[in-house]
Structure formats: structure tokens, C-alpha cells
C-alpha positions in Angstrom: -25.2 -19.1 -8.8 -25.5 -19.4 -4.8 -25.6 -22.6 -3.3 -25.0 -21.6 0.2 -28.1 -21.7 2.7 -28.7 -18.7 4.3 -28.0 -20.1 7.9 -24.4 -20.3 7.0 -24.1 -17.4 4.8 -24.8 -15.4 7.9 -22.5 -17.3 10.0 -19.6 -16.6 7.8 -20.5 -13.0 7.3 -20.8 -12.6 11.4 -17.5 -14.7 11.9 -15.6 -11.8 8.9 -17.4 -9.0 10.6 -15.7 -10.3 14.0 -12.5 -9.4 12.5 -11.0 -6.4 12.7 -11.1 -4.1 10.2 -7.6 -3.8 9.0 -7.5 -8.1 8.7 -10.7 -7.7 6.9 -8.9 -5.0 4.3 -5.6 -7.5 4.3 -7.6 -10.3 3.1 -9.8 -8.3 1.0 -6.4 -6.5 -0.7 -4.8 -10.3 -0.5 -8.0 -11.3 -3.2 -7.7 -9.0 -5.4 -3.9 -9.4 -5.9 -4.7 -13.3 -6.4 -7.5 -12.9 -8.8 -5.1 -10.2 -10.7 -2.7 -12.7 -11.2 -5.5 -14.6 -12.0 -5.8 -12.9 -15.3 -2.4 -12.0 -15.8 -1.6 -15.7 -16.0 -4.9 -16.5 -18.4 -3.4 -13.4 -21.0 -0.6 -14.1 -24.1 2.5 -13.7 -22.6 3.8 -11.6 -25.4 1.1 -8.9 -25.2 2.6 -5.0 -25.1 2.6 -3.9 -21.7 -0.2 -1.2 -22.4 -2.8 -4.2 -23.9 -1.6 -5.9 -20.7 -2.9 -3.3 -19.1 -6.2 -2.7 -21.1 -7.2 -6.5 -20.8 -6.5 -6.8 -17.2 -8.9 -3.7 -16.3 -11.6 -5.0 -18.7 -11.4 -8.5 -17.0 -11.6 -7.2 -13.5 -13.9 -3.9 -14.3 -16.3 -5.7 -16.9 -15.7 -3.1 -19.6 -13.7 -1.3 -22.2 -11.1 1.3 -21.3 -12.3 4.4 -23.6 -9.2 6.0 -25.1 -8.9 9.9 -24.1 -10.6 10.3 -28.1 -13.8 8.8 -27.0 
């Protein structure tokens, strides 16, 4: 779903692209960290670390983690 007009989308893009590369990188890393924290908060608290990592990967990247035997 996209409810943003093309003019506003272009304005936002221009403003973001006018920022220094390092600033844009830091913003992206911060957004990823926030998304990761939200996914972790939504998962059961008592799952083993390996299962947590698998579920986190699936939620962030959209596919199951394959074991080395697959």
C-alpha cells in the first residue's frame, strides 16, 4: 500500500539523498536495529538461542534457514 503522492515521495527522496553518505548509512543501521528489536520482542521469551536466530532471520529476510543437510 502506498498512500504517498509522487510529489511528496520525490521531495522525501531528495531530502534523504542530500544527506551525507555516512548519515544515511547510520539512519539505515538504526532502522534495522529497531526492526530487529521489534521482531525479538514479538517472539516467545523462552525459546532457545538458535531457534530465536532462525525465527529472526525468517521474519527479517522472508525465508526459512536451511540446515547444512538440505
